[in-house]
N, C-alpha and C positions, 0 to 999 in steps of 0.2 A: 184451808177451810174459810168459805167465805164469811165475812163479817156482817154483811147486810142482807136483809130480805132481797133486794133486787140483784145482788150478785149471786145469791142462791139460784133465783130463778134463771139468770143467764148461765149458771152451769147447767142446770136441767135443759135449757133450750139448745144449748150447744152440743150435748150429748145425743139429744135427738136428731140434731141437723148431721152430726159427725156420722151417725149410723146411717141415714137416709143417702147421705153422699157418698159413703163408701159402697152401699148397696149399688147406687148407679154407676159407680166407676168400675166395679166388677162386672156388672151387667154388660158394660161395653167391650169390656176384655173378653168376656164370653162370646159375645157376637163376633168379636174379631177372629177368635179361634175358629168358630164355625165358617167364616167367610174363608179362611186359610184351609180348611178341609174341603171347601167345594171347588168341583172341577167343572162343572157347568156355567160358561160364561153369562148366560143369561139369568140363572138362578144367584150368581155371584154378583150380578150388577144390582138386582132386587136386594139382596143383603147390603150391599155398599150404601145404597139410598137410605136403609134405615139406619145404618150406622152413622153416616154423615148427618142425618136429622137428629140423633141422639147427641152426638158431639155438639152440634150447634147449640142444643139446648142447655147442655153442661157448660159450654163456655160462656153461654150468655148468663148464666147464674155465678160465673166464676168458679165451679166446681173444679175444672179443669182450666189452666191459662189458654186463652185463645190462640194464641200461637202454637201451642202443642196440639190443640184440634186441628190447626190447619196443617200442621206438619205430618199429623197422622192420616189425615184424609187425603193428602197428597200421595203419601206411600202407598195407601190403600188403592188409590186411583191407578197408579203405576201397577201394583200387583194384578188388579183385575184386567187391565189392558193387556198384560203379558198371556192372560189365558186365553185371548181370543185370537 
């Protein structure tokens, strides 16, 4: 239990941010699942671009580690290249 007002506020802020960050991560995972279900290379490329943009945003805010974002983008690039 926080002993100071500022600590209590920090707990409230952290809870909000944790929910927001978790939502964003789940959203990216869902986008990746949708990409893997895609068979058309041009549609897959469009979805890949959206996923890359979202991963870059999350990495910039340190929601996900930048290296993890880079590795994920690289793996998805290979997957989309294998479709075409």
